[in-house]
C-alpha positions in Angstrom: 20.1 -13.9 5.6 22.0 -12.5 1.6 19.4 -14.2 -0.1 17.1 -11.2 0.4 19.9 -8.7 -0.7 20.8 -6.0 -3.6 23.3 -4.7 -3.9 23.4 -0.9 -3.2 26.6 0.4 -5.6 26.5 -0.8 -9.0 29.6 -1.4 -10.3 30.9 -1.4 -14.2 32.3 -4.4 -15.3 33.9 -4.0 -19.4 36.0 -7.4 -19.3 37.3 -8.5 -23.0 37.0 -12.0 -22.4 37.2 -14.5 -24.8 38.8 -12.5 -27.7 41.5 -15.6 -27.8 39.2 -18.4 -29.0 38.0 -16.6 -31.1 41.1 -15.8 -32.9 42.7 -19.8 -32.4 39.5 -20.4 -34.7 40.2 -18.1 -36.6 43.7 -18.6 -37.3 42.2 -22.9 -37.5 40.6 -22.4 -40.2 42.0 -23.9 -43.7 42.3 -21.8 -47.2 39.9 -19.8 -48.1 38.7 -18.5 -44.4 39.0 -15.9 -42.6 42.1 -14.7 -41.4 43.8 -13.4 -38.0 43.7 -10.0 -37.3 46.4 -8.4 -39.3 48.1 -7.0 -35.6 48.5 -10.5 -34.8 49.4 -11.0 -38.1 52.3 -8.9 -37.7 53.3 -9.4 -34.1 56.3 -12.5 -33.7 55.2 -16.0 -33.0 55.6 -17.2 -29.8 55.4 -20.8 -31.4 54.2 -22.6 -34.4 51.5 -25.4 -34.8 51.7 -27.2 -37.6 52.2 -24.8 -40.1 49.9 -21.7 -37.9 51.6 -19.2 -35.8 50.6 -18.2 -32.4 51.6 -14.5 -32.3 52.9 -12.9 -29.5 50.1 -10.4 -29.6 47.9 -13.3 -28.6 50.2 -14.6 -25.9 49.8 -11.0 -24.7 46.2 -10.9 -24.5 44.9 -14.6 -23.2 47.5 -13.0 -20.3 45.4 -10.3 -20.3 41.8 -12.2 -20.1 43.1 -14.6 -17.3 44.0 -11.7 -15.4 40.1 -10.0 -15.5 40.7 -7.0 -14.5 43.6 -7.1 -12.5 47.0 -5.2 -12.3 49.4 -6.3 -14.7 52.3 -8.5 -13.8 55.6 -9.4 -14.7 54.9 -13.3 -15.6 57.4 -15.7 -14.1 59.5 -18.7 -16.8 57.4 -21.2 -15.0 53.7 -19.2 -16.1 55.0 -18.2 -19.5 55.5 -21.6 -20.2 52.8 -22.8 -19.1 50.2 -20.5 -20.6 52.0 -21.1 -23.7 51.1 -24.8 -23.3 47.4 -23.6 -22.9 47.2 -21.8 -26.2 48.9 -24.2 -27.5 46.5 -27.3 -26.9 44.2 -24.2 -27.8 45.3 -24.5 -31.3 45.7 -27.6 -31.8 41.8 -28.7 -30.3 40.2 -25.5 -32.3 42.5 -26.7 -35.9 40.9 -30.2 -35.0 37.1 -28.7 -34.4 37.5 -26.6 -37.7 38.6 -29.7 -40.0 36.0 -31.8 -38.1 32.6 -28.5 -39.7 32.2 -28.0 -36.2 32.4 -24.4 -37.3 29.9 -25.1 -39.4 27.6 -26.0 -36.5 24.9 -23.3 -35.7 24.7 -23.5 -31.7 29.0 -23.4 -32.6 28.3 -20.3 -34.8 25.9 -18.3 -32.9 28.2 -19.4 -29.9 31.0 -17.5 -32.3 29.6 -14.6 -33.0 27.7 -13.4 -30.2 31.6 -13.9 -29.0 33.0 -11.3 -31.8 29.7 -9.4 -30.7 31.2 -8.8 -27.5 35.3 -9.3 -27.7 33.9 -5.7 -30.3 31.3 -4.0 -28.1 33.8 -4.3 -25.4 36.5 -2.4 -27.9 34.0 0.4 -28.8 33.4 1.0 -25.4 36.7 1.2 -24.5 37.3 3.7 -26.9 34.6 5.4 -26.3 35.4 5.3 -22.6 39.3 7.4 -24.0 39.9 10.1 -22.5 36.4 10.6 -20.1 37.6 10.3 -17.1 35.1 11.9 -14.6 36.1 15.0 -12.6 36.8 15.5 -9.5 33.2 17.4 -9.5 31.4 14.7 -11.4 32.9 12.4 -8.7 31.6 14.6 -5.6 28.4 14.9 -7.7 27.9 11.0 -7.6 28.7 10.3 -4.2 26.9 13.0 -2.6 23.5 12.0 -5.0 23.8 7.8 -3.9 24.6 9.6 0.0 21.5 11.2 -0.2 19.8 8.6 -1.5 21.4 5.9 0.8 19.6 4.4 3.4 20.1 6.6 7.3 19.1 3.5 9.6 20.2 -0.1 9.8 17.5 -2.8 11.2 19.1 -5.6 13.6 15.6 -8.6 12.6 15.0 -12.1 12.6 12.0 -14.0 10.2 10.4 -17.3 10.5 10.8 -18.5 6.3 7.9 -21.2 5.5 5.8 -21.9 2.2 2.5 -20.9 3.1 0.2 -18.3 4.5 -1.4 -21.2 6.8 2.4 -21.9 8.4 3.0 -18.4 9.4 -0.1 -18.2 10.9 0.1 -20.1 13.3 3.5 -19.7 13.3 2.6 -16.0 14.5 -0.2 -17.5 17.0 2.2 -19.7 19.1 4.6 -16.9 19.3 1.8 -14.6 21.0 0.9 -17.7 22.9 4.7 -17.2 24.4 6.9 -19.5 22.4 10.3 -17.5 21.8 10.7 -16.8 18.5 14.5 -18.6 18.4 12.6 -22.3 19.0 10.2 -21.4 16.6 12.5 -20.6 14.2 15.2 -23.2 14.6 12.2 -25.9 14.6 10.0 -24.0 11.4 12.0 -21.8 9.4 12.7 -23.4 5.6 15.7 -20.8 5.8 19.4 -21.0 6.9 19.1 -18.4 9.1 17.0 -21.4 11.7 20.1 -21.6 13.1 20.9 -18.5 13.8 16.7 -18.7 15.6 16.0 -16.6 12.5 18.9 -13.7 13.0 19.5 -11.6 9.9 22.3 -9.0 11.5 22.2 -6.1 11.0 20.4 -4.9 7.2 19.2 -1.3 5.7 16.3 -1.7 3.7 17.6 -1.9 0.0 19.1 -5.1 0.7 16.4 -6.2 1.1 13.2 -7.1 -0.9 10.3 -4.3 -0.7 7.5 -6.3 1.5 9.7 -7.4 3.5 12.2 -4.3 3.9 7.8 -2.1 4.2 6.9 -4.4 7.1 10.6 -3.9 8.9 10.3 -0.8 8.8 6.7 -0.6 10.3 7.5 -2.2 13.3 8.7 -1.1 17.0 11.9 -2.9 18.9 10.6 -5.9 20.0 7.3 -6.3 18.0 6.1 -9.2 15.2 4.9 -8.7 12.1 1.1 -9.5 13.4 0.1 -10.9 9.5 2.3 -12.6 7.3 4.5 -11.2 4.6 5.0 -12.3 1.8 7.8 -12.2 -0.9 9.2 -14.5 -4.1 11.1 -17.0 -1.3 7.4 -17.7 0.6 5.6 -16.4 3.2 7.7 -14.7 7.1 7.1 -13.6 10.3 9.1 -10.9 11.5 10.7 -9.6 14.3 12.8 -5.9 14.8 15.6 -6.4 17.2 17.0 -2.8 16.7 17.3 -0.4 15.1 21.1 2.5 14.6 21.2 5.5 12.4 23.5 4.8 9.8 27.1 6.6 9.1 27.5 7.5 5.3 31.4 5.6 4.3 33.8 8.8 3.7 34.5 9.2 0.2 37.9 7.9 -0.1 36.7 4.8 1.5 34.2 4.3 -1.6 35.9 6.7 -4.0 36.6 3.2 -6.6 32.5 3.0 -6.7 31.6 6.3 -7.3 34.5 6.5 -10.1 32.9 2.8 -11.7 29.5 4.6 -10.5 30.1 7.2 -13.1 31.9 5.3 -16.0 28.7 2.9 -15.8 26.3 6.2 -16.4 28.6 7.8 -18.8 28.8 4.9 -20.8 25.1 4.1 -20.1 24.5 7.3 -22.1 26.6 6.5 -25.3 24.1 3.4 -25.3 21.2 5.1 -24.9 21.6 7.6 -27.6 22.9 4.1 -29.9 19.5 2.7 -29.1 17.4 6.5 -29.8 19.1 6.4 -33.6 19.5 2.2 -34.2 16.3 0.9 -36.3 15.8 -2.1 -33.2 12.7 -4.6 -35.0 12.0 -7.1 -31.9 10.8 -10.4 -33.0 10.1 -11.9 -29.6 
């Protein structure tokens, strides 16, 4: 039941998104409005829309945003044509939006400012991380820490989810009276796992919300929770099917995740340092 699960690995995701939209809005502005970036202005045009150029730099950034971190590839002529058509459409529509005064709309102005912050924050993050690639020692230290903290046991359990303590108590009474757990789950559970008789498969406690995990940990094989277990999802009756030891993944198998974890920690430390030296006043 994936709604109870939490990812055991935290991955960094630093993606430059929306830069082209911001650039297109800027270029669509009339006289006196901010111009496109110097880099874009110096780049050769791939199209000109009503006198406004779309630069090769804009084209390349848009392609990069479409790939969203995937490896760069050489576009086919057809794909290049599709991307260029999208940029032309954006240029036409964004220019019309400026003519219609939408840039002065409070909601639009706020969205543009947030987009500007995201693009600049991403650029600063990448600038900070340049040359700070994790060393082998850092990677292995991160891996050892993660392995030491991970659950060494997996659990196989079933559960029945209902919306009140009284219903859960009634379920426990039925089970004590000899009813099969699977049958009661199919008849009364509100969770999708009811179709499998409440079977949740194998999981580690770290992937479960704490009250649920604590209850499972306290059971012996075949036992059912003597009292209903409450979580933010409702009231659970749980049966432990079995347990087994977990074999940690080898370093090479999770090297990418470990690398991202180290990078994230470096970036987080940098952000925390900025916060320490900043005057921040929260108004809400």
